[in-house]
N, C-alpha and C positions, 0 to 999 in steps of 0.2 A: 501836300495840299493838291487836291484835284480841282480843275476848273473845267466846266462844260464847253464843248465845242459845238457850235450850231452850223447846219448846212445853209445853203443860199435861200431856202424857204423858211429859215428861222426855227427849224425843228432841231432838237438836241441830237448830236451825231457823235456821241462818245465824249471822252474827256482827255485832258492832258495833265501831266503831273509836274509839279515844281521840283527842281533839283538844285539846291543851294550851291552845289559844287561848280555850277556854271560860272560863278563869280571868281573862281580860283584858277580858271583857265589862263595860261600864260599868253596864248596867241589872241586873246580877246574873247568877246562874247560868242559862244557857238550858235549855230542856226537853231538848235532845239530851244535855246533860251529866247530867241527872237519869235519863234513859233509860239511859245508859251505866252510871250508878251502880247502877241496878236490875240490869242484866245482870251487873255485876261482883259485887254482893252475892249474887246467886243462884249465880254461878259459884264463889264462895268457899265456899259450902256443899257443893260437890262433889256435886251431886245425882245420884242413880241411882234406877232403878225396882226395887222389889221384885217378887216373883213375883205378888203381888196387885195390882200396878199403882200402888202407893203410892210417891210421890217422897220420898226421905229423904236425909240427909247421909251422905257417904262418909267413909272412913278418912283421906283426904288433905285433908279440909276444914279451913279456918282456923277456929279457935275464937273464940267471942264474946269471951273473955278477952284473947286476942291483939289483937283489933280494939279493944276498950275500953281497953286500956292505951295503945295509940297515940292514940286519940281523946282520952283524958284529958290526955295531954301537949299536944296541940294546944289544948284548952280552957285549960290552965294558961298557955300563951303568949298566948292571947287575953284572958284575965283581967288579965294583967299589962301588956298593950298590945303589939301587934306591933312597933311602931316601936322600943320599948325592949328587945325581946327577940329581935332578929333573929338574934343568934348562937345562941340556943336553937332557933330555927326551922331554921337551917342544920344543926344537930346532929341534927335528925330523920332526915336521910338516913343517916348512920353508925349510928344507933340501929336503924333499919329493917334495914340490912344485917347488923348483929350478931344481931338477932332471927332473921333469915332463916337465918344461918349455924348458929345453934344448933339450929334445926329440921332443917336439911337434913344435919346430921351423921349423922342416922339412915339416910342413904343411900336415902331413899325420896322420891318426889315429894310436895310439899306445896303447897297453893294460896297459901301465904304468899309464895311466889316470885312469883306473878302480882301480888298486892297490892303487893309491894315495887317491882316494875317500874313499875307505874302510878304510885305515889306518888313514885318517884324522878323521873319525867318532870315531874310537876306540881310538886314542890318546886323543880326547876330553873327552871321557868317563873316561879313566884313570885319566885325569887331574882334573876332577870334585872334587875329594877328596884326590887324591894322595896316595891311599892305596897300600901297597906293594903287597898284594895278586892280586889286579887288574893288576898291572904291570906284575906279574908272569903269569897270564892267557893270557894277551896280548902277552908276549914272546912266550908262548906255541903255541898261534894261529899263530903267524908269522912263527915259526918253522914248523908247519904243512903245511902251504902254500908253503914254500921252499921245503919241502920233496915231496909233491904232484906234484909241478911244475917239479921237476927233474924226478919223476916217469912217468909223462905223456910226457916226451920228451923235456922239456925245454932246450934250447941251450945257 
């Protein structure tokens, strides 16, 4: 999956590609994953330029509340222990799809669709073998997306 990258003026300046193998890194989350998380976090704010050249969030942006709700569920699984709560982890995928469906009922495009697609791919990667360190890398990735979303003006 490709995510657009924007320059400081809000113009599209290429794209970056998701690599689910980032989660299987033994030494932790690689810098390429953090860079992708930054691009995704910014993308989810749906930036556009005002007439004064200010970069702001658009109507189809994903809200901070939507992101935090999902991230809170990940943290809950982490606190209880991933190995003891793998079924809760597997349920993240249908919960994401449900949240996406509720938003998309309005028949307008919303950035939650992109977030769901990225997370579905990563959830499947963690689910392949259920390794704790893969879940830890997944958690760090989502944490980075939340942080960058906030940094780039997510509402």
